[in-house]
N, C-alpha and C positions, 0 to 999 in steps of 0.2 A: 600708507594710507594718506591720501591728500587731506590738507584741513578743508573744514566743512567751508570755509568762507572762499577758498579756492574754487571748490566744486560750485557754490553758487554762481560765481564769477562766469564759470565754464559754460554752466547750464543756461546762464543769462545770453551768453556770446550764443551759444548753439541755437537757442530759438529765435534769434535775430536772423541768423543766417538762414535759418530755414524758411522764414517768412521770405526773404531777399531771394532764396531759390525757385520758390513756388511763384512767385511772381515773373508772368512771361516777359514783361517790359523790360526785366533787367538783362534779358538774354541777347540784347542788341551788341553789348560790350563783351562780346566771346571772352576776350582774356581776361578781363575782371570777373565775370561768370567763373571760368574755370578756376580762377583761385579761389573765389569764397567758396565754390562746390569741394575742392580739395581740404579747405579749412574744416568745412562742416564734417567732410568723412572723418578727417582726424579726430574732430572733438566727439562725434558719434562714437568711435573707436575706443576713446579715453574713457567717456563716460560709461560705456558698457561692460570696460574692463573693472572698472571702479566699483560699480554695483556687484559685479562677481565677486570681487574681493570682500566686499561689504557681506554679502550672503553666505560665502563659504567661512569667514570669521565668526558669523553668528552661528552657523552649524557647529563648527569645532566646539564653542565656548558651551552652546544647549547641550551636545553630546557629552563633555567632561562633568557637567553639571549632572547630567544623567547618570553616571557611571558612580559618582559619588554617593547617590542616593539609592541607586538599584544593589539588588542581592542577587537576583538571577545571573547566573555566570555565563550562560549562553547568550543573553541579552548584552551584558556587557562585552564580551568575545566581538558579538555584531556592532556595536558602538565604537569598539577601538577600532575595528576595521575601516568602518565610516570615516573615522578621524583621519587614521592614515592615509586612505585615499583624497579625503578632502584637503589635507595638508600638502600632498603632491600637487594637488590641482591649485592649491593657495601658491606656492612656489612659482608655478609657471605663470600664473595671473599676474602675480607683483613682478616677475622678470618682464612680460610683455607690456605692464604699464609704464614700466622703468624705461623700456625702449621706446614708446610712445610719446614719452615725455623729453626725450633726448633732443636737443636742439636741432632742428634740421638746416642743411646747408640751403640757404634762399637761392644759390645757383643751379642747385640740382633740378629745378622745373625748368631751367632756362632751354631753350633750344642750343643746338652746338655748332660750331666750325669745326672741322676737322681737316689737318694736313698731313699730308704723307710725303715723304721725301728719301728718294734712295740715298743710301751711304756709301759704305764700302764695297765693292763687287762689281762695279761699272755696270754692263746690261744687264745682269742678273741680277743684281739689286734694284734696278727700273724694273724688269718683269716682275718681280715679288712686289715691288709697290703697286702695279697694277693689279696682283693677286689679292693684296689686303683691301685695295678699292673694291673690288668685286666682292669679297668677303663681307664688306661694311654694308655693301649695296643690298645684299641678301637678308642680311641682319635687320638693315633699315625696313626691308619689305614686310620682314617677319613681324615687325613691332608697328606698322603702319604707319612709317615716319614717310614724310617728304623729304627725298634728296636732289638737291640742286648742285651743279658743278660751278663753281665760282672763277676757279682760274684752272689751268693745266699747262704741263710742259711734256709732251710726248715725245718718245724717240721712235724711230722708224722701225724697231723689232717688236714693238708691240706694248712697250712698258711707259713709265711715266719717271722723268726725273723728279716731278713733283706734280702733286693733284690736291687741291684745295676746294672742299664742298661744304655745303651746311646741310643739317639735319633738323627738321622741324617737325614735332609732334610733344608726346606726353612724355613728361621727366626724361628727355633725352640726355642731359648733361649728367644727370645723375648717375645715369646708366652706363655711358659712354666713357666717364672720364678716368677709369682704370686704364684706359687703352694707352694712355698718355706714355712714352718711353720707347727704347730702341728694341725692334722686333727683329730676332735672329733666324734666317733660314739656312739651313743645312741640306744640299741636293745636288744631284749631277745637272749642271745647266743645260737649257735648251741649246745653247752656243757652243757647247762643249763636246768635241768629237769624242776624245779619249776616256770618257765616264769616269773622271774623276769627281768626287765629292768637294764641292766648294761650299764655303761659308759666306754668307753676304747679310748686310744689316739694312735695315729701312727704318727711319724714325717716325714717330707717330705724336701728333700733338693735339689734344682735344682741347678747345677753349671755348668757356661759354659766350652763347651771342650776348652782346652787350646793348641794354637798351639806352636810349637817351638820356633817362634818369641816371644810369650807373656812373657815368662821367661825361665830362665836360671837354670839349677839345677846341682850343683856341685857334682859330685859322691861321694867324700869325706863326704858331709853332709847326705850320706844314710848309713844305715844298712840293709843289705840285709839278711834273712833267709830263708833257704828252709827246707820243713817239709812234712810229708807224709799225704795226704789227708784224710778228716775223713768225717763220716755222708754219706748221700745219695750218689752213685755214681756207677761208671761202675767198671769193673775189675781192673782198675788202683788204685781204692781206697785202700791205706794202702800196696801198694806194690813198689811203686817209690815214690822218694822225689820230688814230681813235684809242691807241694802247694809253694806258695811264701809270705812271709811278709816283708813289707818294711817299714822302720822307717826313717822318717825325722827328723835328729838329733836337728836342728834349733828351731823347732815348736812343736815337740813331735807328730808328726802326724803319723799315723798307717794304711797301707793298707794291707789288704790281699786277694789274690785270689787263688784259688783251682779249679775251674769248669773244667780248660782245662787239658787234660792229658800232654801236654807238661808243662815243667817248664818256657821255653822261653816264650810261649805266656801266661802263668800266670802272669811273670814278666812284659811285655809289657803292659798287662792289667792293672797291679797296679800301673805301672808308670803312665798310661793313667788317672787313677783315682786322683793320686798325684797331677797331674799337676792342675788340674781341682780345687782341693781342694785348691790350695795354690794362684791359681788366684782368687777363690772365697773368700780367706780371704782379699785380695788387695782391691777386690770390696766392701767386708763388712766395711773395714776401712775408705774409701770412703763415703760411705753410712751413716755411723756412724756419721762424721763429718758433712754431710749434717743434718742428726737429732738432732744433738745438737744446730744447728743455726734456725731451723725450725720444728713444727711438721710435720712428715711425715706421710701421710694417707696409703700409699698403699708399696712404693719403699723401705723400711727398709729389712735389711738382718736379722734380728733377728728371728733366728729359734726355740726358744723356745715360741714365741708368738700364741696362739692360733687363727687360722685363719676361721676355717669353722667346722659347726656342722652337722653330718648327723643324722636326727633321723627318723630312720624307722617305728615306730610305727603309725607316723603322715606324713608318705612320705615327710617330709622336710629337706631341704638343707638351711643352713644360713651361709652367707661369712660375720662374725664380722667387717671387714675392711671398706667394704662400705654399710653396713646395708641390703643386699639384700636377701629374701628369694625365694625360689622356692619351689612348691609341687610336682616337677617332679621327685622326687629322681631316681625312677627306671630307666629311661631315661637317667640322669646323671652319674649313674653306668654304663651304656651301652657306655660312652663315649661323649654323649650330654653336653659339657661343655663350648661351644660358649656363652651363656648368660652370664656366669660368667667371663669368659675371657675377652668378648668386655667390661663389663663395669669395670673391673680393669683396662683394657688398657686405657678408657677414664678418668678415675680417675687419673690415672697415670701422662696420658697427659695434664691433667687440672694442677696437682702439678707443671710441668715442665713450662707451660705457664705462671702461676703465680709469675715464678721467673724471667720472663723477662721484 
């Protein structure tokens, strides 16, 4: 149970948020309005669950008093049955309240930047990078997220050496964060004529999109180079210095962008990626400190860890962090990722609850 003073404070905050939400004038700032609405919903669930706990505790106490004074055996048995049922419900409600009160990662509500890079495997790895991009595109469409390509490095056979894109919508980073790591594929490559199964790897990095308030970047720390675009493109390729390379001198991070015809647009996109990478570095430091004090099952920021294997001959997908295997590879490759996402979220939530 929560202290009464705590409940009163939550009820006061709830009423203030309710007044804010019903005022149409506050809808102009959609970002602020969505944030307040999410907090309102969280408080509503907390207060509702707390009320349920109080009602169940009263029922159990009242029935126990009844049993002590009652002599009719049938009525006593009925009361005991109701107590057992109420105690089960009480356990569930207390667990729910504990989860609702678990501090949420403020980054979960952010939009995300996803970077997919071909690793070992040559053209086959680049082709699988394109497959993963399509998989996430389908998943984004299912969740009503907006996908925008920031930068890409395609190869002639239809794959990508690298592709970077942003996802905008509801709880994007909180949903996608567990996709970071090495994705391994086992299949007969389209470029292989002898029918041998190859193993290739693609790395995925999911970064929370950084707001201006998250961190400040000193212009003195940036080295900005412009050059002519190369590779696949339109009429602007190799005709204007529109491509941009930004180097963050303190960390050595380098971001390039050449997809836009405008130098300014490429610079803004590159800065967007740089901000997110710097924020991700801070998160990785925090998670590394947590991992040093306890064995983390899912929540680490280790980009080199093999997290999932896609075996095409057996139509099998295995997530190695939670030992979950599915034989619905075709569905998964068309964006049906919910089984894995939900299982990873549960495992991550259990980790956090164990710390409380």
